[in-house]
N, C-alpha and C positions, 0 to 999 in steps of 0.2 A: 694492491690494485683490485684484488678479488672482492674486498669489502664494498667498494664503489660499484663494481659490476653486479654484485649480489643485490645491493640497494636499488640499482637501476632496474633490474629484473622485477624486484618486488613492487616498485613504484608504478610500473607500466602494466602490471597484471590487470586483467579485466575486472576483478573484484574491487581493486583499489579505485580504478577509474569510475566504476559504477557507483561506488560509495560517494565519491567526490561529486558526481552529478546529482545523486540523491540529496546530498546536503545542500547544494546550491538551490535545487528545485524546492526542497523542503523549506528553506528560508524564504524564498519568494512566495510559496504557498501560505506560509505563516503570516506574511504581511497581508495577503489577500483576505485571509480569514479574519485577521484582526480588524481590518477595515470593514469587512462585512458585519462583524459583531458590533463594533463601536459606532459605525456610521449608519447602519441600516437596521439591524435587528434590535439592538438595545433601544434606540429612539422609538422604533415602531411599537415594540411590545411594552417597554417600561415608561414611556412618556406619561401615560395617565397616572401611573403609580408615583412617578417622580413629582408630577404636578401636585398630586394630593399631599405629598410630603414636603412641598415647597422647596424642591431641589431642582437644579438644572443639570446635574451630572451624577452619574451612578457612583462616582468616586467620593461624592459628598455624603454617602450613606455611612455613618459611623455610629458606634455605640456611644450614647451620651456620656460624657465625663471620662472617656478613654481615647486612645489613639488607634483603636481597632477600626479599620476601614473595611467593613464587610461588603461594601459596594464593589470594591476592586475584586474581592474574592468571587462575588457573584458573576462579575464580568468574565473572569478567567474560567469559571465553570461553564458558562454559556459558550465561550470560545472552544473549550475542550470538547464539549458535546458536538459542536458543529464540525470540528476537525475529525473526530472519531466517526461521525456519520458520513462525512465526505470520503474518508478512507474506506469505510465499509462498502459504500456504493462503488468505489473504484475497484476494490478487490473482488466484489461480486461480479462486476462487469468482466474483469479479466478471467474469473473462473468460468463464466458463461462461454467465453471464447475458447477456453481450454476444453470444456465439455464438448463443444461442437467439433473441435479437432479430434478429440479422442473417440467421439461417437462415429466418425467416418470409418466404415469397415475397411480393414486392411485385407487386400487380396493376397493370399499366400502365393509365393512365386512358384511357377511351374517347376516340376522336378527336372534336374539335369539328366542328360543321357546316361551318365554313370549311375545315378540313383535309380533310373528306370531299369537298367540292366541288372543292378544288384537286387532289386526287388524281384525281378523275374527269376534270378538264380535262387534266391531264398525260397520263393514259392515252389520251384521245381524240386529243390532239396526237401522241402516239407512234404511234398507228395510222395517222394520215394521212401520215406521213413515210415 
């Protein structure tokens, strides 16, 4: 029975739940980025280049005489750059919030009555010596 209890404790730890949420959100974010790249950025930026090459889709870019589809590779590079940039902006924003919290000066708590008395005793003893 301890194995099941141990597994239950592991499964409901904060880190495991945080990781599960991150995976789900990451999957949804990946779909958004894919749509952004494939439906908005690629057509806007590469449409003139594709028209010049008489192509309608980036995946049609291949090295002649081979099965190498470098168009798909270019699409994945663009997608990676956008994801990396979005994560950079997100982390930068979080770090700004952390800096503001850390920059707030912390007021030292007032000494307790015991500390005040001990300080006075120390000072009196220092003067006698």
